N, C-alpha and C positions, 0 to 999 in steps of 0.2 A: 505494500500499499505506500504511497506517494505521501509524503510530508505533510502538504494542505489537505490531503484527504484525511491523513491521521487525526488532524486539528480538527478538523469539523466534526469525525465522529466522536472524538473526547469532548468538544463540546456540546455535542448534542445528548452527549452521556450524563455530562453535567446537568444539563437543562432538564432533563429526565428526573434525574435525583433531586433537584430542587424539587420539583412539582409534586415526586412522590413524598417527601419530606414536607411540603406544605398541605397536602390531603392528610396527612397522619397527623398535621398538627391541629386542622382542623378539628378532625374527628376528636382528639385525644384533650387539647387544650382550652375547647371551647366548653366542654363539661367543668372547668373551675369556674367557669365565669356564672354558668347555671347553678353552681351549688355555692353561694358565698358562706352558708350558715356554718358551711362543713369544713370552712379554710381554717387551717392550723395556724397557731400563735408563730411568730419568727423563729423564735426559741424552739419548737417542735421541729420545723422545717432544717432550723440549722443543725440540728441533733441528727435527722436522718440526711441531711447532705452530707455531713461529716463521714457519717457510719459507710456512705455507699458511693462518696466523690473524695478522694485524698488530695486532690487538688484544689480544693473550695476550703477556704479562709474568712471567718467570720472580723467584721471589723466594726464599724457601729460607732463612727465621729463625723464631723461635719467635714465635708469635702473639701479640700483646700481649693480656694479661689481662682477665678482666671478671668482675664479679659481678651480674646483673641480674635482673631478675622477668619473669614472663609476666602476663598479664591476671588473671588467678585468684590472682594473690599467690605462686606459687610459685616461688623461688629457682633460677637457673640460672647456674652457672660455668662457665667454658671447660672445666676439668678433669671436669667433668659429663659431657661430650661424648667424652671418651676413647674410643677403639675403634671411633670410625665418621669419617668424610670428611665436612668440614664445607662446606657452600655459604653463605656470610654476606654479605649486602649492607645499607646505610642506605638508610632513606627516612625521610619524615615524612609523615602523612596526607592532610593540607591540600595536600600539595603540587599543584599545576594541572596540571602536564605529564609530566617523565619519572618522576617516582615510581612512578604506577600503570601507567606504560609497564615500567619497570622491573621490578614484581612480577608483572607477565602473563608477562615473559620466564622469571623463575625459575619459574613455575608451568609452563611449557613443559617447561622441564627437568625439574621434580620430575617431570611424568607422564612422560617419557621413562624417567628412572631408575626410578621406581614401578613400570612394566611388566617390569621384569626383577628377579634374584634382587638387585639391589644395594637395595633397598627398605629393606632392615632394617638396610642398612650405611652410609646416608646421613643428614644431618641439614640441613636448610636452616633458617636462620635470618634473621630480617628483624629490624633494630634502628631503633626510632623516635629522630630528633633531636630532637624536638619531646616531652617526657614532658607537657609541663603539658597541652597541649590534647589531646594522644593519653590520654586517659582508659581504663580497663579495658573499658569499655562500647564505643569506638570501636574500640580493637584487636583485640575480639574479633569484630567485625562486615567486620574489613577483609581478611581472608584468605576467607572465602567468595565477598565480593565481587568479587575478583581471579582466583578459581580454585585458590587455594592450598590443598593437602591436608593438615588437621592430623596425620593419621599419622605424619608425620616433619619438620611443619614448627613454628617457634617464630616469636612475635614478642614480642619483649622491650622493656621500657623501665626507667627508673630504679629503684632501690629507692627506701622514703621515706627513708633518713638520706644519699642523695647530692645532690651538688649539681645546679641544672636543666641545665646543660652537659655534665653528665659523659659523655652519648654522643654528643654533640659532638665532644668530645676525644679519647674512643675511637676515632670516626672519623678523627680526625686523626692518631692513633696507626697507623692502618692506610695515612694516606698521603694523606688527600682530607679539605678543608675545607667544613663547612655554615656559611656565615657569616650570620648572621641581618640582614634589610634591615629598613626603618622601614617596610615596609606589612605584617610578620609573616610574609613568607618567607623562606627560605633559598636563598641561590645556592650550588651546589653541582655535583659531577662525579658521574659514574655509573658504580662499579666493583663488580664481584663478585668475592669473594675466595675462594679454595681451601684450607682447612687440612686437612692429613693427620691419620690416626688417633692419632698421636702429640702433637698440637698445634701442629705445624710448619707454617707460613705458606709455602704453595709456590708461589701464581700468583695474578694479577689477570686478568681478562678485562674490557677498559673499554669502557665506552660501551654501546651498546645493536643494534649490528649484527656483533657476533660471531656464529659460527654455532654455535648450540646443541649439534649434536652434536661440535664440538671440545671444548666444556667436560666435557660427559658421556664422551667418549674418555677426557680425563686424569682424570677422578672415577673411571672405570671400570678404568684403571690402577691407581691406589691404593688402592681397593679389594680388588684383586688382590696388593696388596703389592710393589709393582713399586717398589725401590728405587734410588737414586743414590749414587755410580757404580756400574757393573756392566758386567759383558762384554758385547761385541756378540754379538745374538741375532739369530733371524730376523724378520724386519718384513711377514709374509704376512697378518695378522690387521689392520693396519692397513690396508693396500691395500684390503680386504674392506671395511671399514666406511666408507672417504672414498668407494668407488665405490657406496655405496649412496644418498649423497646429493647 
């Protein structure tokens, strides 16, 4: 098979896979909206995720504040995202290995979320740690190349008056470093952060090996206003979700 045909086949398979995930997400996650009275407290959900998802970490503190801008120059503040659950991560576009994989993992999660009523309740935010090379033109092309849907996704960079290392320092405030190397690359970890509708940083999902359904389930709880702490409640919908994946 020629290389162009192989790429077309791979692209078609990826689209089919995302469509299938969307169908499953609708069938499973909509049940979470149908039974809000059965929702767990976040403490219960945290405990279950910790037993099932080794890459999950509870945080629960105010998210580091930021004022950044989009490729078209629109200023975005953390406060502007209040009222929505935020799934946030840091990358830089010339990263040769984990950053594109991370972006595609976020795109997979976004496809699952956007196939449910959560679509209008969640914002996905990517922040570049290389604002000098990640120009507006580069930023605008990155999302479509990795399957991210601009309907509820933002790619943010520094404002003109901020220092070049502002987003790397922001990443450090979120608990991980992007360290410049002599060859122009950056040494860094891979973490996906979840922020609730009130701007509280509630969880991290580390690396790329976590199960997307676990992050989506956590987000689903937040969109349903599940709180911490709370009294014990039924656990049936969790078991239903887990049994589907």
